[in-house]
N, C-alpha and C positions, 0 to 999 in steps of 0.2 A: 264787184270792184275790190281791188287789193287793199287790204287794211294797211295804214301807214303809221309808223312809230316816229314821233318827233324826237330828234336828238338835239338838245339845245347847245351842247358843247362837249368836247372830250379832249384828253391830253395825251393821247397815244397815237402811234403811227397810222392805224387803220381801224375800220369797223367791220372787218371780215368776219369776226366771231359773231357779232350781232346779225349781220346779213344771213349767215348760215342758219342761226337759230330761228330767226324770224321767217326765213324762207321755208322752213319745215312746217310752219303753220299758216302759210299763205299770206305773209305780211312782208312789208318792205320798209326801208328807212326814208325819212324825210329829215334831211340834215340842215340845220340852220347855218347861215354863213357868219353872222355876228353874234347871235344869241341875245341881242338887245330886245327889250320888251316889245317895241313896235313890230319888229320882224316876227317874234314869236306869236303875237296876237294875230298877225296875218296868216301864219301857218297853222295855228291851233285848230281851226275848224275842220281840218283834214286828219287830225290825230286821233287814233284809237288808243294811244298811250304816249307817255312822255318819259324819256330818259334824260336826266340832267346831271351835270357834274358840278360846276360852280356858278353858272348863270342863274339868275333869279326867275323862279316860276311864281309870278305874282298873281293876285286875285284877277287882274284883267286877263292874263293868259288863260287861267282856268275857266273864267266865264266865257271865253271865246272857244272853248273845246267841249261842245255838248256830247261828243261821242267818246271822250277820253275815259278809259276804264281804270287807269292806274297812273300814278307818278312814281317812278323808280329812281332813286338817287344812286349815282355812281359814288359811293362812299358811305361814311358813318353819319356825320352831322347833317341835319335837315334844315338848318337855319336859313338856307336860300330858297326854301319852299314855303308858300303860304299854307301851312298844314291845316290851320283852323278853317280857312276858307274851303280848302279841298274837302274837309269833313262835312261842311254844310252842304256841299254839292253832291255828297255821296261817293267821293273818289278816295280809294285807299292810297296811302303813301307808304312806300317801303324804302328800306336802306340796306346796306351791307355792312353790318357791324363786325363780322368775323373774317376780315381779310387784312392784310398788311400789318398785323400787330407785331410780327417779327421785324419787319422793315422799320416801322416807327420806333420800336423799342431799341433797335440797333442804332438808329439815327440819334435818339436821345442819349444813348450811351456814348456815341461818338462825340456829340457836342459836349457832354460832361468831361470826357477825356481831353478834348481840345482845350477846355477851360482849365482843367487841372494841370495839364502839362504845358500850357501857354504855347500851343502848337502854332496858332496863327501869328502870334506876336513874333516868335522865333523865325517862322518862315518869311514873314515880311521883312524882318531885319536882315536875314542872310541874303535875300534877293536884292536888298538895297546896299549890300556890301559890308554889313556889320556882322561880325562873327564873335558874339559875346554872350556867354551863358548867364552873365549877371543881369541881363535884361529880363530874365524870368523871375527874379527874386521878388518876394519870397515864393518858394516852391515846396509846399509841404508834401509829405508822403500821402498817397491816396488811401492806402489801407487804413481802416478804422475811422476814416472820416464818415460823415453821415449824409446819406441821400434821403431827402424827404420826397415821397411820391404822393401827389394830390390827385386822387382818382384811381380806382383799382378795378377797371374793366379789363378787357382783353389786353390792352397795351400795358397798363400798369402791372398786371400780373405777369406779362412777359418780361418786363424790365427788371423786376425784383430779383429773380435768380441770376440774371446777368450781372447786376450790380453786386450781389452777394459774392459772386465768383471773383470779383476784383477785391474782395475783402472789405467792401463798404458796409457800414451799419445801415440798415434799411428801416425807415420809419414811414408808415402809411397812414394817410388820412383819407377816409372815404366813408360816407354814411352807409354804403352798401357792403362794405367789407366787414369781416369779423376777425377777432383775434386768431381763430383757428385757421382761416384762409390765408393769413399773412405769416403765421408762425414758422413755416419751414424756412423762410428767408429773412424775416425781420419782425418788427413789432407794429401793432396797430394802435392808433390813438384816435380819440374822438375830439381832441383839442387841437384845432388848427393853429392857434397861437403857439402852442408848445412846439409843433412841427417846425414852424417858421423860425423860432428862436434857436432850436437845436441843430438845424440842418446846415451843412456846408454847401449843399447843392439842393435846389428845390426844382422838381420836374413836374410839369402840369400835364394831366391826362384826363381832362373833364370835357363834357360837351358844352356847347354854348347855349345857355338858358338864361332866363332873367335872374336866376339865383347866382350863376357863375359870371355873368357879365361884369367886368371890372372888379372881380374878387381880389386881384392883385393891384393895389392902389397905393397912394402915398402912406396911408396908415399901416397897411400890412407890410409894405416894404421896410418901414422903420422897425418892424419886429425882427427882421433878419440880421444875421451877423454882418459886420462890415467886410468880412472876408468871403461872404457867400456869393454864389452864382445862381441866377434864375434861368431855367431852361423851359422853353415852351414849344411843344410839337402838337398842340391841340387846336385851339382857335385863337386868333389874334385878339379879339375883343375881350377875352377874359383878363387881359392886362390893360390898365390905364397907361398907355405908351408915353404920354407926356410925363407922368409921374415916374415911370421907369427911367426915362432919359435923365430926368433931374436927379434921381437917386444914384445913378451911375456917375453922373458928372460931379455930384457932391460927395462921392465915396461913402454913401449910405450902404451900398452893397458893392462888391468887387466887380461885377459885370453880369452879362446875360448872353444867352445863346438862343436864338429864335429861328424857327422854321416857318413861322406864320406871323402875319401882321394884320392889323385891322383893315387896312386897305391894300389889296394886291392887284397888280404888281406894286411893290413898294416904291415910293417916290425917293430918288436919291437925295432929295433935299430934306427928307425926314430927319429929325435930330438924332435918331438912333444910329443912322448910317455914319455919322461923323464921329462916333465914339470908338476909340481904340479897343476898349474892353467889351464890345458888343459884336458877336458873330451873328450874321444873318444869312440863312440859306433860303432858296426860292420855293418854299412849300414842296420840298422834294422828299420828305421823310417817308411818304407812303410808297415811293416808287421802286419797283424792280420789275423785270419782265414777267416773272412768275406771279407777282401780286396783281399786276394789271390784267393778265389773262384771267386770273381767278375773279377779279372784280367784274370784268366784262361778262363772263359766264353767269355770275350770280345776279347782277343787276338786270341783264337781259332775260335771264331765266324767270325772274319775278313777272316780267311783262308777258312772257310766253304762258305762264300759269294763268294770268288774267285773261288772255286771249282765248284760252281753252275753257274759260268759265270756272276755273279752279280758284280756291282761296290761295292768294300768293303768300310766300314765306315772309315773315318779319314785317307785318303791318304795324307801323308805329302809331297809327290812330285807330286802334281796334274798335272804338265806339262806332265807327262808321259802318261796321258790319251789321249793326243792330238797327240801322235806320231804314225806313220804308223806301228811301230813294237810293239805297246802296246800288252802285252801278254794276256790281257783279252778280246780281240776282236777288233772290229773296233774302230778307234780313236773317241773320243768325239768331238762334234761340239760346 
């Protein structure tokens, strides 16, 4: 019987890359139509592996997949996967942390520039027949303003030199960074409050964890300058969106530019959509044709490794490999 790989969802034109890679090891695709839990539970018993983008791989889905050897995430964050439950079942979970960092850092820089130069405000005004440079006031010079980068993984490290190239002072907060790793482009600090107080732009590049959920809230927003902008291309729930909407409305900060929301697609009735000083893009920062092809190859490649009985790259729950029920063979020593 041909092994089948369950694809819960995807955001690109075709799965030709996956079909070719899996065909080389005698496997085929089982593509969900809606990706909702009930459908996935019905399909999971046939799955030798699961590829997922944004749909939730819940404990019920994993319980229904006794032959599943791996769950591979199309992307970086794994907050849509029941990782702890996968671990108890002996299933490795992988992700692709080393793709799209150029695209996301470009997008973050584009959002920063749009805020700095009032691009959206000017464009909306001219479209409405108003030709008035005064609408952008105040409009400070970008050079020598401060960009605070929270998180210094692949994306934060890609953003820093781009920002420095525009003459921005770069200040980085990340427990994993060091002064030496930041020094070519800026300064490292272990004081988040300092970064928030000194930055003219704050750009978030953290995974969604219990530690980062809601890290930007009413209290931390009040630490920022009233002229500062908040930029988020990481995960929506790292921001308390109600607190952000109120902070922008009350001029606690000058505005925000967001590529992610806590609930996606975003509801047009969401209070952030009605604020002139908030830019929202549709979780598009990761996207380019080159990045997507790389993502497909790497995420599907993890599954191919598992089907061959090999240790897949980038297991994010490595303890699973030491368990007696590890589904890829004997536990690691």
